[in-house]
matplotlib code that plots the C-alpha trace (Angstrom):
import matplotlib.pyplot as plt

x = [15.1, 17.9, 18.8, 17.5, 20.0, 21.3, 23.2, 22.9, 20.6, 22.4, 21.6, 20.9, 18.5, 16.6, 16.6, 15.1, 12.4, 11.6, 11.4, 9.1, 6.9, 6.9, 5.9, 3.1, 1.8, 2.1, 0.1, -2.6, -2.6, -2.9, -5.8, -7.6, -6.8, -8.2, -11.4, -12.3, -11.1, -9.8, -7.5, -5.3, -2.4, -2.4, -2.4, 0.5, 2.4, 1.9, 2.9, 6.2, 6.8, 6.1, 8.5, 11.2, 10.8, 10.9, 14.1, 15.7, 14.5, 15.9, 19.3, 19.5, 18.5, 21.2, 23.8, 22.6, 21.8, 20.0, 20.0, 19.1, 18.3, 15.5, 14.5, 11.1, 10.0, 11.2, 9.2, 6.1, 6.4, 7.2, 4.0, 1.9, 3.3, 2.7, -0.8, -1.6, -0.1, -2.3, -5.3, -4.6, -4.1, -7.5, -9.1, -7.4, -8.6, -12.2, -12.0, -10.8, -13.6, -16.2, -14.8, -14.8, -18.4, -19.4, -17.7, -19.5, -22.8, -22.0, -20.9, -24.2, -26.3, -28.2, -25.9, -22.8, -21.4, -20.9, -19.7, -17.9, -16.5, -15.2, -11.6, -10.1, -10.9, -14.6, -14.0, -15.3, -12.7, -14.9, -15.2, -18.6, -19.4, -18.9, -22.1, -22.5, -22.5, -25.9, -27.6, -26.2]
y = [14.5, 12.1, 9.3, 5.9, 3.7, 1.1, -1.0, -4.7, -6.5, -8.4, -12.0, -11.0, -8.3, -11.0, -13.2, -10.3, -9.8, -13.5, -13.5, -10.5, -12.3, -15.4, -13.2, -11.7, -15.3, -16.3, -13.3, -14.2, -17.7, -16.4, -14.3, -17.3, -19.4, -16.7, -16.1, -19.5, -22.5, -20.9, -23.9, -23.0, -25.3, -23.8, -20.3, -21.1, -22.7, -19.6, -17.4, -19.3, -19.1, -15.3, -14.8, -16.8, -14.9, -11.6, -12.5, -13.7, -10.5, -8.3, -10.1, -10.0, -6.4, -5.4, -7.3, -5.8, -2.3, -0.4, -2.2, 0.4, -2.2, -3.6, -0.4, 0.2, -3.3, -3.6, -0.5, -1.9, -5.3, -3.8, -1.6, -4.6, -6.7, -4.0, -3.5, -7.2, -7.4, -4.5, -6.2, -9.5, -7.7, -6.0, -9.5, -10.9, -7.9, -8.4, -12.1, -11.3, -8.8, -11.4, -14.0, -11.5, -10.6, -14.3, -14.8, -11.8, -13.3, -16.6, -14.8, -12.8, -16.1, -17.1, -19.2, -18.0, -16.5, -19.9, -21.6, -18.6, -20.0, -23.4, -24.2, -26.3, -29.5, -28.6, -27.9, -24.7, -22.1, -20.5, -21.6, -23.3, -26.8, -27.7, -27.7, -29.2, -26.4, -27.7, -26.8, -23.2]
z = [-28.2, -27.3, -29.8, -28.9, -27.3, -29.7, -27.2, -27.8, -25.4, -22.7, -21.8, -18.3, -19.4, -21.4, -18.3, -16.2, -18.8, -18.8, -15.0, -15.0, -17.5, -15.3, -12.3, -14.3, -15.1, -11.5, -10.4, -12.9, -11.7, -8.1, -9.0, -10.5, -7.5, -5.2, -7.1, -8.5, -6.4, -3.2, -3.0, -0.1, -1.0, -4.6, -3.2, -0.8, -3.7, -5.9, -3.0, -2.7, -6.4, -6.3, -3.5, -5.1, -8.4, -6.6, -4.9, -8.2, -10.0, -7.3, -7.3, -11.0, -11.3, -8.7, -10.8, -14.1, -13.3, -16.0, -19.4, -22.0, -24.6, -22.4, -20.4, -22.1, -21.8, -18.2, -17.3, -18.9, -17.3, -13.9, -14.1, -15.2, -12.3, -9.8, -10.9, -10.9, -7.3, -6.1, -7.7, -6.0, -2.7, -3.1, -3.8, -0.6, 1.4, 0.1, 1.0, 4.5, 4.9, 3.7, 6.2, 9.0, 8.2, 8.1, 11.5, 12.9, 11.8, 13.5, 16.7, 16.7, 16.7, 19.9, 21.9, 20.0, 23.1, 24.5, 21.4, 19.8, 16.6, 15.5, 14.8, 12.0, 13.7, 14.3, 18.0, 19.7, 20.2, 22.9, 26.5, 26.2, 25.1, 21.4, 19.2, 15.8, 13.2, 11.9, 15.2, 15.3]

ax = plt.figure().add_subplot(projection="3d")
ax.plot(x, y, z, "-o")
ax.set_aspect("equal")
plt.show()
């Protein structure tokens, strides 16, 4: 068994760990936003944060290379972040399926062929006359 590496930790390695921990927290916040409030602006803000952190992590990792002093913790955090991202992706996929299912129900209602579905301003996206949603 090889001897453990006793290299001193580098400041950049500690920065990388901190960024991964921030990313893990952003992913947790994203999960809460997706499952509780579904606040679109909050979800967009978290997505921007996530993208910025990922870019910073990638750039720092390229500069740093393998930091043996932080290798085990980096692997652990990377696995946690990957699992959290997959979990959030599954939640998003389920929300999309639910939304499509709801749209399919609306489209199957009598008269829905004319009205189709409503856009963000409440106007029909179909070719027929607009109907109030309460009368559908």
